[in-house]
Phi, psi and omega in degrees: 000144175266166188233147172235144174243123178258105190275108182259075188233154180268115177293160174264125186299127182077001190247086184298319183304314180300311190289329172300322178301321176298317179300311174296323177294318175308311182301317176296334186266002183213158174256015179302140178279338176233130174234133189239129185237145193297177176306130177053028178305317189300334186237339198092159189271310195275055182273336183050239186292355178264006175304312182296321181296329190255351183296157177220155169267189189279000171253011181288171186290321175301311184297322180296320178293327179290320178296317174300315177299315179301322181282321181295318185253010176049056183233156166261133180236137167241117191224128177288139188202158172274126182254133178260126181296123185283347191253344187232102187304126177081001183265122180251156175227145169277097196249152165259112177279129183243110175247127180248165180297335188221026177219168177293143180294149174229174175223152160253132177257132182311129186267325181240111180278136175288124179215061180203160181052236181274000183272137180222041191290334180290341177282344183243332190241147163269155179283134171279172185213010179243150182233076181284153172249132180244130176278098186250177178294340180264016179111179179282124191231129177264159179238135174230169173229118168044260188298334175308330185297335184279005175241105195289340185292333181295307181290325174298319178295317171311311183296312183296330178269014173096014179290138168274328185214146165245128177265119172250121173256144204215158164231064183274120169286166186298332178297341183250008182309308182306319179300309183293322181291337171277309184297318188302309179294330176303317184293318177307311184289312186287348181239001182046054175231166166279140171246128181243143187222122178240109189246145173295160172229158174096181185242136172231114179059248184254020186235132172243122185266147191263350184075232180073026180304142185202160166240129185242129181285166183294357176242016177086003179272135172288117182277326183196143184212149181260162179283142182286146179071004189234126178301149177177183177228124177260110179250134185222148171269145183247119175247100184293347177292340175296338178297312184303312185296314178300320185283337173287322177284333181214099190270061185289326181285319183298326181269356181297134185265126183293320181303317178290327174293324176296322176294324175304320182294331184290339185264350182284149172285152178303147183287112174251024180295152181254000000 
């Protein structure tokens, strides 16, 4: 069995060097093959107008450092960051950087931006429109970012395309804790997949993040979890044989109706992702 580590640590707002140090120390503290860090961990979440200043492309210095760490220690790293589009001047994405020991870095770009209450992501970021699946030591893994989790069609598509696990990195404040604690096991059960969740912890400006990082099995059971509001590292083993058992008892993937999925598309707004 392989291991994943969900790193529930507080980044220092705007200090990429400090936050890269946390990544390096986390690597040294665990033998997990895959380490996941929360949404915008590289820079902190509440940057507002500083996103553009601190964003990087895949050839940026922080990304190169993460590639070096992954290669040197033979680990997979998933780190939230503001990504600068190399082909479109001034376009930013709220991204999950995925770095492996022996391949070029890639990103998943948040598909559904939070723009309500205290969230203003539409002011700074463009929407992503690609859903890569990564072949990692803990299985075929899809990635989501925070508010994406509230749209079950995203997780369903990952499952239909063969994902064993969906990793959601997040910047969920304490007021939304109840929702995430309900939705995470629902996504696991309805798709018979592992759900991994890595959330920020600590306070940034007017937001207090609740942590609660956890791994949930394909039958909705919590395999490992971190304490709310406390820094830590959640390490969990992944036994992919659990997927076969879960799918025998509840064949939700096999019974998914293509006609209903197509009808869902009829109600979607035109894709204006950039």
